[in-house]
N, C-alpha and C positions, 0 to 999 in steps of 0.2 A: 493774748496778746492787749498789751494798750491802745487805746483807738487813737490813730493820729489826729481826726477831728475833731476838735473841741467843740462842745455844745455854747454860745455864746447870747444863751435867753437871755431876757428880763426878766424876775420875780413877778412881776407885774408889769403891764394888765395879762391880762391871759391871751390875747390872741396874740404878743408879742410871741409869749415864750410857745405858742402855736407853730408861728413862723420859724423860727430856732430850732423847733424839733425837728423838723426836715431835715436839717445837715447836721445832725448830732450824731457821734460817734456811727459815720459811715459802716466801717468796717464791721462793727457788730453787726451789721444786717445783713454782709455776706454769708453767701451758704455755708450753713456747718457751725460759725463764729458762737451762735447763742448756744448750741449743745457741749456737755462737757466732754464729748469724746474730742470735739474741736479743739478744746480748749488743753489737752493733754495731747495733742498733736498723737493719737493712734493711731496705727496704719495698719493692715493688712496682716492679719499673723501667717507667716512662712509654714510651709509643711513642718511637724515635727523633725528635728534633726535627727539621721538616719543611725539605724544601731547595728553594731557589729552582728554576725552571722552567729546561728545556735553552734555551740560546741563541736556537737558533732558525733558519732559513735566511739564508742569506749573503743581505746587500743587495746589492743594484745598484751592478756596479763598472764603472767603464770604463776604456777602457785595452784592452793587448794580452791574450790569453789568459796570458801569462806574462810578469813582468816579474823585471829584477834589482832584488833590495831592495837600495838603500841609506840608506833611513833608517828610522828606526820612531818617531813622537811618537806618546808615551801622558798622555793626558789624566784627570786626575782620581784619581789614584792618589796616596793618603794613607797609607795603610799602610806600605808599604814604600820606602825611597828609590832613586831612577833605575837605580843601578847595581847593586842586586839585580834589579829586573826586568829589566835590559839580559842579563843572563846567559841568561836564559830564551829569545833570539833573536840572540846575539849569532853562533853558526855555520849563522844563515840570512843576515848580511848578504855583499853580491855575490856571492850566488846566483841563477838565476833559479828563479822560486816561480811554481807555476799557481796559480789561485782555490783549490782545494783545501789547496793548502799554506797559504794565508795563513789561511784558517778552520783549519787545523791549527793556527795558531803562537797565534793568540787563541785556541781550545781551551786550549790548553797553559799559559798566562797564567792562562785560570778554573779550571785543575784546580789550580796553584800555591797560587790564593789559599784554596782550598777547604780543600786540604790542610794549610793551617795555620790551618785554624777559620774564614774567613771565607764561613759555607755559602751566602751572599743575594749575594754579590759575582758577578760576570760583564762578562766584556767583549766589547762592541758595536763591529763594523764599521762605521764608519759609510758610507756612499753616498759616493762620489769617486772621480776619477781618478786611475791608475797611473803617467802617463805617465812622471812624473816620476822613480818608483821609491821613492818618499817613501807611506810606510803611515801612515796616522792610526788611530790606538787611543782607546776611550773606556771607560776603567773605571765601572763603574756598583757603586759600594761600597755592597749593598743597606742597610737597617736598617729596625726595626721602630717604626713612630710611635706604633702603636695594639696595644694587649692587651685582647683580649675574653673574656670567661668565659660557657660556655653549661652545662645540665647542671641540673636542680632543685635550688633550693637557692644555686646559686652566687650568685645576686642580692645575699645578707646577708653575703656576704663583703667583708672590707677587704683587699684585697692587694696595694694600692697600692705599698707598700712594696717587696713582692717582684719585682713588676713595671718599677719604675723604673729599673735598672740596665740592664734589656733595651732600656727606649726610648728612654734616653739614651745608650746607644754606637751608634756610625758609625765607620768601619762592626762592622755586630754579628759578633761572635763566637761557634763554636759553647761556648765554654769558659762565658760568661757564661748562654746560654740555657739549655745543659744544666744549671748548676749551680740557678739560679733557677725553673726546673720543676721540680727535685727537691726542693729546699727546700719550695715547696706543696706536694709529695706527702709531705713529711714531714709535717706540720701532722694533728694527729689528728682524723679522720674525714674526707680528702680524699683521693680518689687521682685522678690526672692518667690518665685513659683516653683521648686522642686530643688531638691539636696538628696545625694546620694554618698555611699564610699564603695570604693573596687580597691581591691588589695591591691598592694605593692610587694611586701614579705609578708605573709599571714605569719609566719614561723615568729619572725619577731614584732610580728602585730605594727607593720609600718603599713598605712593606706593614705589614699587618695580621697579629696575631697570635689566631690563636681556638682557646682551649684548651677542651676539655672537660673536667668535672668529675665526679666520682663526689661528691656530700654525705654524709655518714651523722650527723645533728645526733645519735641516740642511739644505743648499742650494747651488748649483753649478750653475756658470753661467762660457760660453765658448762664445768667443766672434774670429771670424775669418774673414781678410779682404786682399784685396790687396793693401794695401795703403803705404807699405813700396816701396825702390829703389832697384834696382841693386846691392848697396851697401849693405845694411841690409834688406832683403825682395825677391821679393815683400809681401810673403804671410805674415803676421803677425797673432798669436795667442795668447789674452788673454786668462787664467783659471783662477778663484777663487772658492773657497771653506769654505763654512764659519759654525760654530754654533751659534746661537742663545737662551740665555737665562739660558744659562747651570747651572748657578746656582740661575734662575727666577726671576732675576731682569733685565731684558732687556738686558744685556750685549752682545757683538757679537765680537768674536776672527777670524779671518781671514786670509787666507796664500794665495797671487797670483804669477803669473808666466805672463812673455812676452818675446814669444821666436818668432824666426822664424822657423815655421814646420818643414817646407825639410831643413833647413840649419842651424840645432841647435846651432853651432858654431859662428854663427856671431851675436847674440845678445842671453845672458841669461839675464832675470831681475827679480828679486825674494823681497816681500816683508811679510811683517807682520804683522797686524793691530788689533788693540784692541779698543774699546770703550765702555765707561761705562758712563750708566745715573747717573746724581750726582742728589740727591731730585726725587720730582718727582711734576715738573711745566715745564720738557722737555730741563733740562742743562744735556749737554754729555761733555765728556772730552774722546779725543781719541788721540793714540800713533801710531805712524806707522814708522818701522825701515825697508830701502829698502838698495840694491844693485845691482849692474850690472856690466857686464861685455861685451863688446864689441868690435871685430875682424870685421872690414867692408872686404868683398869678392868680389867677380869678380872682377874688372879692376883693384882695389886695394887690392889684396892679396898680391902683390909683396913689398909692402910699409910695413910689417909687423906693422903695424897701430894697435894699441889697447888703448881703451878708457873705463876707467873705475868711477864709481861714488859710493858713499854711502848716506844716510841721514837718519835723523831722524827729525819726522815734529811730535809734541804736538799741539794740538788743543782742544780749549774752546769755544762752542757756546750755546746760550742761544736763543730761541723762544719768540720776546719779546709779539709779538703778534700772535697769531694762533687762524684764523676762517676759515670757509668752504669759505669764498670766498676772506680772505688778510692772508697774511702771514708775518712778519718780524722777520729776524736771525740775530743774533751780532754774530760775530765770532774774536778769540783772537788766532793767531797762530805764532808760533815759528818754524822757521827751520833751522837745521845747516847740511850743504850740504859742502861734498868734490868730486869735480873732479878731472881726469887726462887723459892725454890724452901721451903718450909715442909710438915713432917711433925707430923701430932699439936699444930699450931699454934707449932711451933716453927720459925723460920727458920734452916734449914743452909744456905743459898746466898743469896747476895747479891751480884751482878755489879754493877757502875755502871759504865760505859763511856764514851767520850768521845772521838770517833777522826774523825779529817780524815783523805781517801783522795785520791788522785791518780791519775787512769788514763786512758790511749790504745788503743783501740780500732783495727783496722783492717782490710778488708777489700779485697782484691783481684781480678780474676776475668781470663780471657782467656789467661795464662800454660799453655799445653802443657794447653789446654780444660780449665782446673780454675780452682776458687775458695779461696780463700786466706783466714784468718778468724786475726787474731794479736791478743791483749792483755799489758798490762802494768795494775797497780796496786798504789802502794804507798800502807801503810795505816800513820799512826802516832798511836796514842794520847798523850793527853793527861792532863796531871794538872790540870784543871781540872772547875768545876761538880760536886764531890762526886764525884769518879770515885775507884774505892774503891783503898782505899791499897793499897799491897805487904803482904804477910804479915798481912792481915787475915783470924780464923779463918772467915768466911765466905764464902771465895772457893772458885768451881767449883773448881779447883785450886790448893792452898796455895800454890806455887813461883809460879802465873801473876803476870804484871802487866799493870795495865792502860794504862801507859806503854811499851808497846813498839814495835817497829818490824820492820814482814814485809815483801814482798814476794811476789805473786802476778802466775802470767802463765799463759796458755793458747796453743797453734797448735794451727791445724786446714785440713786440705787437702780438697778436694770433688773430685773427679776422677771426668769421665766417660769411658767406657770404649765409644765405639759409641753408639747412640743409646738406647738400652733398659739398658744397665749401667752402673752407677757404683759408689766406693767412694770410703770414708772415712776418714782415718787423724788420728788427735785426742791431742794430750799438754797435761797439763796439771799445775803444781806451785808451792809457794810454800818460801820458804826465812824463817826465823822468828831475829831477834838475841837473843831471850828468851824464855822459856815462857811460853806465851800460856796467855790462861783459856781455857774452851770454847769460846764462840762463834767465837773468832776462829781455830779450828785447822783442818787440809786435813782434810776426811772423805772418805769412799772408800764407796762403796755407796751405790744409789739409778739414777734413769734415764739418767746418764751414764759414769761409770766405779764399775762392779762391780755389776752390772744383776740378779743371783742374789741379791744382799743388802740388808737395808733401809737407809736412808737414814745416815748417820753410823755405820754397823756400826763401820768401828775410825777415830780422828781421831789427829791426832798435832801440833806444833808444825811440823813439816814434811812435805813429803811430795813422792809424783810418781805420776802415774798416764797410761797410756796405754789408746786404745783404735784398736779398728780394725772396720769395716764393711763388707760385701760387699751391692751392692743390683740386686736386677733391678726394673723397675717400667716402665709405661706411662701415658701420658695420653690423656684423652678428650675433646678439646676440646667437641665438638657433644653431649655428653651429660648428662643432668640431674639420675640416679640414681648410676651412678658415672664419677666425674669423673677417678678415678687410682687405681693402686695399687702396692704396692712390698711385694716380698717381699724380707726380708733377715737375712745371715746377723752375728753377733759376737762377737769375743772383745775382753777386757778383763783389764785388772793394773793392779793400784797396791801402793804402799808407803808406809807412813807411820812416824815416828820421833820419839820426846819428847828434850826437852833434860831432862837431871840426874833420867832415870828408867832403871829398871834390869829384868833379867826379861823377860815377855813384853808390859811398856809400854814397853819401850825401842825396838822395831822389832816392826813388822806389817806384813803381806801377805794380797794378798785375789787372786782371779782368777777370772773366770765365763766363759760362753760359751753361746750360744741363737741363737734366730731368732724371727721376727716378720715380720708382715703388716699395714701401712699401708693405710687407705681414706680416701679423700678422696671424699664421697657429698653428693650432694643440693644442687647447684649452691654448692658450698664451703660449706657451713653445717653439716656435722658429719663430723669426722676420729674414724675409729677404728684404735686400735693391736692388736693380740693378738701377745704374746710369753710363748715360753716360754724359763727362762734356767736353767742348773746351774751350781752352783758348785763351783768347780774345787779349789781349796787350802783356804781355810778353812772350818771346820762354820759355819753362819748359828746366831749367839744363838737368830732367834726361832724354825727347826725342829729343831735339834737334831741334824738330818743335811745329807747330803751330797744329798737328793733333788731332782728338778726344780722348778721352780716356776712357777707361770702368773699373767700379770699382764695386765690389761685395763687401758688409756686411752679416754675420748671426749670428746670438746671438741665443744661447739656453739656456734656465732655466729649473734646474729640483730642 
């Protein structure tokens, strides 16, 4: 999601850019925002959809112990043309078959249906005489005639639109069942924890689907880390409280704040967001309003520096593909952002951006025991609604443009190596057609690329970054206090370059390496990340040396 708070940093001098970086892209610094998993909004996968019971024992057949098969009559088949089913038993015609062979033939047709996604369909051998060599089979193309929900709070939900495609389809396909269950699980405050079928009329193939939901009407998330700076930080606290499904339709209302807990006057960021599902196919419309007010402290306190911003973000998203092993989401976003910086009462920065963004995020698993994430975002600045004029005296960059065009993308591969070892390799980059205002630049530093550096240690119109992480960890499903741990080591590198710049600002690089420990605690309610990181190339502005740095983050979910 595009950040609602823009960077209003001056390109020069360096200390001014440091001040502004503290207030830049705050939503990108919230837990999970930097991970590709967060970008694709992946949910916990629900259990596999239930399968119909096996066919059962062969019904009584009369006739000889073996029979020369002359023909097969199939009744009740609508999903496939007769010629397609004929291929499944053509080699058995004019051959002597035992009763076991006949059962295997019926099972073969059942498997064919299920391999093509018809998971409730089965083939029944009716009681019959086989003296004539004619075998009669009945295909029971199963369907869900009723969907029921269980679990505290599920009775309040209005999910009729989500289950309608399941109840309407005969025969039921795995694709329909899987998509609709995943879309239900994508609704805020709802987790699909179990699903099973119960026969209503097994002879007709009518079933009831019973879905167990974990419904959470209210939630609270807190996140604390020490990745701020002396100017604003170093402690940072993000708190968000939300209510889900207040009207029963999967909507969400959330309020959030981002502050420096021990120096609240240094930064005050607040946001209010609302998400409304549109229809029952996963389309969502969201609105976010934000405001921030920062007064850098420490050695900058004597400058009377004040940085403020307001923003409105409207986003429309839709899952074009939604399967357990593959997801493709498209999004259209409009950002309305105003950012100013004042020193001693005089406005020195005034950026006003109106940006439309088209985004695609893709996630796929299963290939070589790995999960892949990829995304592209095309952004276009618009000269509307009093956007900044090119060449204005108070732009964050004198040559930056509000009517810019840029393309940003990422790719990540999470690879399992045995039961306990894994690796992640990720890349990200950006290209811009014109010089950008500071908030739209590609930045290095922070929790993903350049972990030994502060957020936006360096930034530019164009950029490229890569990171690799090797992991070892275990999960403890039955434990309460320690649910999982992960030890990891990492290396990252990135480079940015600026259009129309020279000297040190034309091209800048940084890289770092380190290790850490992640813990999942107390029934998955708390997460702890302890990290040591060392700059390898560029000297961090904050420390003035390449000394090892220590970072901590704690997340609580209630």
